[in-house]
N, C-alpha and C positions, 0 to 999 in steps of 0.2 A: 330778610335779614332783620328788619325792624321789629317783627314780632318776637324775635329771640334776643332782642337787646343788642344786636351786633352792629346795626347801622347807626348813623348819627341821629340823635333825637333833639327835640326842642328843649331849650334850656328853661329852667324854672325861673320865672321873673318875679320881681316884687309885686306886680299887678296880679299875677296868677295866685300868689300866696294870699294877698289881700282878698281876692275874690273867694277863695276857699274859706278863709277865716270869717268873713262876713256872712257866708251862706249857712253856717252852722245853725241848726234849728229851723231852717226854711222848710224842709220837707215835713217837719213836725207841724209847722204852722199850716201848710197845705192840708195835712190830714185833719187838723182841728177844724179848718173851714169846711172841708168835705163832710165831716161828722155833724157839724152844726147845720149845714144845708140839708143833709139826709134826715136828721132827727127833728126837723121842724124848726124851732127857734125863730118863729115868725115866717118861715119859708115853707109854704104849703105847695102841693103839687097837683091840685085838682084839674089843671089844664092838660094833664097826661091821660090819654085814653087807657082804660083797663083792658087787658091785664098787664100793661107795661108799667114798670115801676122804675124808680130812680135807683141806680146803682152807682157806686163810686169805686174807684180802683181798689179799694181795700175790702170790698165785699165780693162774695161769690154767689153764683146761682146758675140757673138754667140760662142758656144763651142762644136760643134759636127760635124766633128772633129776639134780640136784646138791644136795649139802648143803654149806653154807658155815658154818664156825665161826670166830668172831672177835670183834671189838670194834666196836660201833656208837658212833662218836664224832662223826658228823655226821648228824643226824636227817633231813636232806634226801636222804641216800643211799637210804633205803627208805620215806620219807614216813610214818614212825611217830614218835611222841613217845618220849623217854627215860622210863624207869620212875621216875626220881627227878630232880628239878631240880639235884641236887648231884653227879651222877655220870654218866659214860658207861655203856654197857651191855655186858655179855657177851651174845653173840648166837649163836643157831643158826638157820639159815634153810634151808628146803627149797624148791627152785624147779624149774620146768620151762619150756621155751621156749613162750611164749604162742601164737606163730603155729602151732605144730604140736600144741598141746594147749589149745584154747580152752575145753574143758569137762572138766576132770579130776575128774569126779564120784566115781569109785571112791576116789581118794586123799583127796579132801576129806571124804568120809563117814568114813573111818578117822580122819583127823586131828581132826575135830570130836568124835569119841568120846574121843579121847585128851587133848583140851585140859584138862578138869577135873583130870586126874592131873598134868599139867605145871604147873598153876598153884598150886604150893606154894612156900614160902620166898620170898615177894615176887616170884615169877616171873610174867611176863605171856606168854601164848601167844595169838597171833592167826592165824586162818586167812584165806585169800584173801577180800578184800572188807571185813574188819573194820578200822575206824579207818584207812582208807587203805592197808592192806597189799595189795600186788600179788603177793606171793610166795604159794606154797601154804601155808607156815607160817613164822612168825617167833616164836621163843622168846627172851625178853629177861629179864635180871636185872641190877640195878645192880651194876657191877663193885665199887664200894665195899662193898656188902653181901656180895658173894661172897667177898671177900678180907678181910673184917673180922676183926681179931684176929690176922692172920697177919703177922708182923714181918719175915720174910726173903723174898727172891725165891723160894727153893725152896718155902717154905710157901705162898706165894701161887700159884705154878704148880700145886702139888698141889691147892689149893682150887679153882682154875679147872678142872682136869682132873676132879676129883670131880663138880663141877656138870655138866659136859658129859656125863660118864659116866652120871649120874643121868637126864638128859634122854634120852640115847640108849637107856638101858634101858627107859624108859617107851615110847619110840617103837617099838623094834624087838624087844622080848622075846617077843611072841606071834606074830611072823611076818606079821601082817595088813598092816602098812604096807609091808613089803618086797614082798609079793605085789601090793598095789595099785600100787606104784611101777613094777612091770613093765608096767602098762598105758600108761605115759607114752611118747610117741613121742620117740625120741632126736634129739639135735641132730646135724645132718649135717656139722658142721665137724670137721676133723681134730683129734685131741687135741694 
């Protein structure tokens, strides 16, 4: 009944109106930050092994395997909860095309060993099947916590970059994950 507007619904409150009004432009600011991180602006990515590249939610490409870095602002996108009810999340996701990789055991074994190291500083790391996660790995941290105390855009971008760099160092420093990812069957779509 609710989906057809026939049941009782939640009333619009002044707080709900205020939350909407103050959020205008927020997605635009996230996109601005993503583009600045992606296009350099003092944020280089030499710590990522080749051929992996940084992708943000607004870019497209081949994705098997793929690593996506960005902001989780709609929890329905990946069927995982936010790390805090008061913030969206900074996100790192590793995925592979499920149709060609139904049992990526080698990758999941390495990722499961790395999860405890990733779960520092209020970070959540979920491997495939945990809490509804369908990706090989999702690493999340409250964006508010990641940029806490950083008053300028530059300081916030640097804090985000440092967090991503820390996650990537944990994931790729010993070469085991990179080797395991080579077992993933590639996506056949053109780049």
